[in-house]
C-alpha positions as CSV (number, residue, x, y, z in Angstrom):
1,M,0.0,0.1,0.0
2,A,1.4,3.3,-1.0
3,S,2.1,5.9,1.7
4,S,-0.2,9.0,1.7
5,F,2.7,11.2,2.8
6,K,6.2,12.3,2.1
7,S,9.3,11.7,4.3
8,P,10.7,14.8,5.7
9,A,13.5,14.5,3.2
10,D,11.2,14.2,0.3
11,T,9.2,17.1,1.6
12,A,12.3,19.3,1.7
13,K,12.9,18.3,-2.1
14,A,9.4,19.1,-2.8
15,C,9.9,22.6,-1.3
16,V,13.0,23.1,-3.5
17,A,10.8,22.2,-6.5
18,I,8.2,24.6,-5.6
19,A,11.0,27.5,-5.1
20,E,12.3,26.8,-8.6
21,L,8.7,27.3,-9.9
22,K,8.2,30.4,-7.9
23,N,11.7,31.8,-9.2
24,S,10.5,31.9,-12.7
25,A,6.8,32.6,-12.2
26,P,5.2,35.1,-14.7
27,L,4.9,38.6,-12.9
28,S,1.2,38.6,-13.6
29,N,0.5,35.4,-12.0
30,L,2.7,36.5,-8.9
31,I,0.6,39.7,-8.5
32,I,-2.7,37.9,-8.8
33,L,-1.9,35.0,-6.5
34,S,-0.3,37.4,-4.0
35,F,-3.5,39.5,-3.9
36,L,-5.5,36.3,-3.1
37,A,-3.2,35.2,-0.4
38,G,-3.7,38.5,1.4
39,A,-7.5,38.2,1.0
40,Y,-7.4,34.5,2.1
41,I,-5.5,35.3,5.2
42,A,-7.8,38.3,5.9
43,F,-10.8,35.9,5.7
44,G,-9.4,34.0,8.5
45,G,-9.0,37.0,10.5
46,L,-12.4,38.3,9.8
47,L,-13.8,34.8,10.8
48,A,-11.7,35.0,14.0
49,E,-12.9,38.5,15.0
50,V,-16.6,37.8,14.3
51,V,-16.4,34.5,16.5
52,T,-14.8,36.1,19.5
53,G,-16.4,39.6,19.2
54,G,-17.6,41.0,22.7
55,L,-16.3,37.9,24.6
56,A,-13.7,40.0,26.4
57,A,-16.1,42.7,27.2
58,A,-18.7,40.1,28.6
59,G,-16.0,38.7,30.9
60,A,-15.0,35.6,29.2
61,P,-11.7,34.1,30.4
62,P,-8.7,35.3,28.1
63,G,-7.8,31.8,27.4
64,I,-11.2,30.8,26.2
65,V,-11.0,33.8,23.9
66,K,-7.6,32.8,22.6
67,L,-8.7,29.2,22.0
68,L,-11.8,30.2,19.9
69,F,-9.7,32.9,18.0
70,G,-7.0,30.2,17.1
71,A,-9.5,27.5,16.3
72,V,-11.0,29.3,13.3
73,F,-8.3,31.4,11.9
74,P,-6.4,28.5,10.2
75,V,-9.0,28.6,7.5
76,G,-7.1,31.4,5.7
77,L,-3.8,29.2,5.1
78,M,-6.0,26.4,4.2
79,L,-7.2,28.4,1.4
80,V,-3.7,29.8,0.6
81,V,-2.2,26.3,0.4
82,I,-5.0,24.1,-1.0
83,A,-6.5,26.7,-3.3
84,G,-3.1,28.1,-4.4
85,S,-1.7,31.5,-3.9
86,E,1.5,33.4,-2.9
87,L,1.9,34.2,0.7
88,F,4.8,36.3,1.7
89,T,5.5,34.3,4.9
90,G,5.4,30.9,3.3
91,N,7.8,32.3,0.6
92,C,10.2,33.0,3.4
93,M,10.8,29.3,3.7
94,Y,10.6,28.3,0.0
95,M,12.9,30.9,-1.6
96,P,16.0,30.5,0.7
97,M,15.8,26.7,0.3
98,G,15.9,27.0,-3.4
99,I,18.8,29.4,-3.4
100,L,20.7,27.0,-0.8
101,K,20.1,24.3,-3.3
102,G,21.1,26.2,-6.4
103,K,17.5,26.3,-7.8
104,A,16.7,29.9,-7.2
105,S,18.5,33.3,-7.4
106,W,18.8,36.1,-5.1
107,M,17.0,38.3,-7.8
108,G,14.1,35.8,-7.9
109,L,14.0,35.9,-4.1
110,G,13.8,39.7,-4.0
111,R,11.3,39.8,-6.7
112,N,9.1,37.1,-5.0
113,W,9.3,38.6,-1.6
114,V,8.6,42.2,-2.6
115,V,5.7,41.6,-4.9
116,S,4.1,39.1,-2.6
117,W,4.5,41.3,0.5
118,I,3.0,44.3,-1.5
119,F,0.1,42.5,-3.0
120,N,-0.7,40.5,0.3
121,L,-1.3,43.8,1.7
122,V,-3.5,45.0,-1.2
123,G,-5.5,41.8,-0.8
124,A,-5.9,42.1,3.0
125,L,-6.8,45.8,2.9
126,F,-9.5,45.0,0.2
127,V,-11.1,42.7,2.6
128,A,-10.5,44.8,5.6
129,Y,-12.1,47.9,4.0
130,C,-14.8,46.5,1.6
131,L,-15.8,43.3,3.3
132,A,-15.4,44.1,7.0
133,Y,-15.7,47.9,7.3
134,L,-18.0,49.1,4.6
135,S,-20.2,46.0,4.8
136,G,-20.6,46.9,8.6
137,I,-19.6,43.3,9.8
138,L,-16.8,44.9,12.1
139,A,-18.1,48.4,12.2
140,V,-20.9,47.9,14.8
141,P,-20.8,46.8,18.3
142,P,-19.6,44.6,19.8
143,W,-17.3,43.7,17.0
144,D,-15.7,47.3,16.5
145,A,-14.6,47.4,20.1
146,G,-13.0,43.9,19.7
147,A,-11.3,44.8,16.4
148,L,-10.1,48.3,17.9
149,T,-8.5,46.3,20.9
150,V,-6.8,43.9,18.5
151,A,-5.4,46.6,16.1
152,K,-4.2,49.0,19.3
153,T,-2.5,46.0,21.1
154,K,-0.4,45.3,17.9
155,A,0.5,48.9,16.9
156,L,0.8,51.3,19.5
157,G,4.4,50.6,20.3
158,G,4.2,49.9,24.0
159,A,1.6,52.6,25.0
160,Q,-1.2,51.8,27.3
161,F,-4.9,52.2,26.3
162,V,-8.3,51.0,27.8
163,A,-10.1,48.0,26.6
164,A,-13.1,46.4,28.3
165,G,-12.8,48.6,31.3
166,K,-9.0,47.6,31.8
167,T,-5.8,49.3,31.0
168,V,-3.9,47.2,28.4
169,T,-0.2,47.8,27.3
170,S,0.4,47.3,23.6
171,L,3.5,45.4,22.3
172,T,6.8,47.0,22.0
173,W,8.9,46.8,18.7
174,M,11.1,44.0,20.0
175,Q,8.1,41.9,21.4
176,V,6.6,42.0,17.8
177,F,10.0,40.9,16.5
178,W,10.3,37.9,18.7
179,R,6.6,37.0,18.4
180,A,7.0,37.2,14.5
181,I,10.1,34.7,14.7
182,G,7.7,32.1,16.6
183,C,4.9,32.8,14.3
184,N,6.6,32.0,10.9
185,W,8.5,29.2,12.6
186,L,4.9,27.6,13.1
187,V,3.3,28.8,9.8
188,C,6.3,27.5,7.7
189,L,6.0,24.2,9.6
190,A,2.2,24.1,8.8
191,V,3.0,24.5,5.1
192,Y,5.7,21.9,5.4
193,L,3.2,19.5,6.8
194,A,0.7,20.3,4.3
195,I,3.3,19.6,1.5
196,A,4.1,16.3,3.2
197,S,0.5,15.0,3.0
198,D,-0.8,13.7,-0.5
199,D,-4.6,14.2,0.4
200,I,-6.8,17.1,1.3
201,I,-7.7,15.8,4.9
202,G,-4.0,15.4,5.7
203,K,-3.2,18.8,4.4
204,I,-5.9,20.4,6.4
205,F,-5.0,18.6,9.8
206,G,-1.2,19.5,9.0
207,I,-2.2,23.2,8.6
208,W,-4.7,23.5,11.5
209,F,-2.5,22.4,14.5
210,P,0.5,24.7,14.0
211,I,-1.7,27.7,13.0
212,F,-3.9,27.3,15.8
213,A,-0.9,27.0,18.1
214,F,0.8,30.3,16.7
215,V,-2.6,32.4,17.0
216,A,-3.7,31.1,20.4
217,T,-0.1,31.6,21.7
218,G,-0.2,35.3,20.6
219,F,2.5,35.3,17.8
220,E,2.7,37.8,15.1
221,H,2.0,37.2,11.4
222,V,2.8,40.2,9.1
223,V,0.0,39.3,6.6
224,A,-2.5,38.8,9.3
225,N,-1.7,42.1,10.7
226,M,-2.3,43.6,7.2
227,F,-6.0,42.9,8.1
228,F,-6.2,43.5,11.9
229,I,-4.4,46.8,12.2
230,P,-6.0,48.6,9.2
231,M,-9.3,47.5,10.8
232,G,-8.2,49.7,13.6
233,I,-7.2,52.5,11.2
234,F,-10.8,52.5,9.6
235,L,-12.2,52.5,13.1
236,G,-10.4,55.5,13.9
237,G,-8.0,54.0,16.6
238,V,-4.6,53.6,14.9
239,T,-2.5,55.6,12.4
240,W,-0.8,54.4,9.1
241,S,2.5,55.4,10.6
242,Q,1.9,53.2,13.7
243,F,0.8,50.4,11.6
244,F,4.1,50.5,9.6
245,M,6.7,51.6,12.0
246,N,5.5,49.6,15.2
247,N,4.2,46.6,13.5
248,M,5.0,45.9,9.9
249,I,8.7,46.4,10.1
250,P,9.4,44.1,13.1
251,A,6.9,41.6,12.0
252,T,8.4,41.3,8.5
253,L,11.9,41.0,9.8
254,G,10.9,38.4,12.5
255,N,8.8,36.4,9.9
256,I,11.9,36.2,7.6
257,V,14.0,35.0,10.4
258,G,11.6,32.4,11.5
259,G,10.7,30.8,8.1
260,A,14.1,31.3,6.4
261,I,16.4,30.1,9.2
262,F,14.4,28.0,11.5
263,V,12.6,25.9,8.9
264,G,13.9,26.6,5.6
265,A,17.9,26.6,6.3
266,I,17.5,23.9,8.8
267,Y,15.6,21.3,6.8
268,W,18.0,22.2,3.9
269,W,21.2,21.6,6.2
270,T,19.6,18.5,7.5
271,Y,18.3,16.8,4.4
272,L,19.7,18.3,1.2
273,R,23.0,19.6,1.9
274,G,25.5,17.8,-0.4
275,S,23.0,16.0,-2.2
276,D,22.2,15.9,-5.9
């Protein structure tokens, strides 16, 4: 009976093959698929905020709120991986593995990362503004308060604010950076597990557990934050400069480290170094 999953070594080889394809992908495809990835992750974020809206204000235990938030968010990465799209954070694993194996170039990496980051942002902003804000889904109580709290926590750079009657301290630059490393370590492991599986159910389970873990733990995903923080901007609680300076920069850098080093480079070193 044939196995329904790949070995870790074969999974690493599959990642390199994907990197080779991404390295030479037509620009138009890269733009469209990057827009879709940003929108798909935003769908997961929107669902998570709808499910947990008002729970904190109602006095629900923080652990229960995190559990529910994390339980539904993985739908975003399921769409990214199974339906197909270009997610910047996943590409932080693929492209370095391709370079280390000689199947991708630094120019290809730069092109892929820049275009996927920009159009992930465009896709996430589209969902945040049109489908979550203009539609009224997150613009009315109690969901507006929850969306504002999430955005402020991520973007105010260590400042304090009041949420649900309590004083909350937002994340500092370095806290975002370290949380972003942990995030993309788990996100890229989720992608790795999905690639290892040869059936849809296996891919879903491979994605769900690591993504649930990163979200419930409180790690920082740059593309998810392209949805969460602009919602706070549209609701009037965060500025664009706070969005980019206090979160986008450290989250991007931390996600690169988490994906490129802790997954891509380690699995290349372990399974592919010196092989044909």
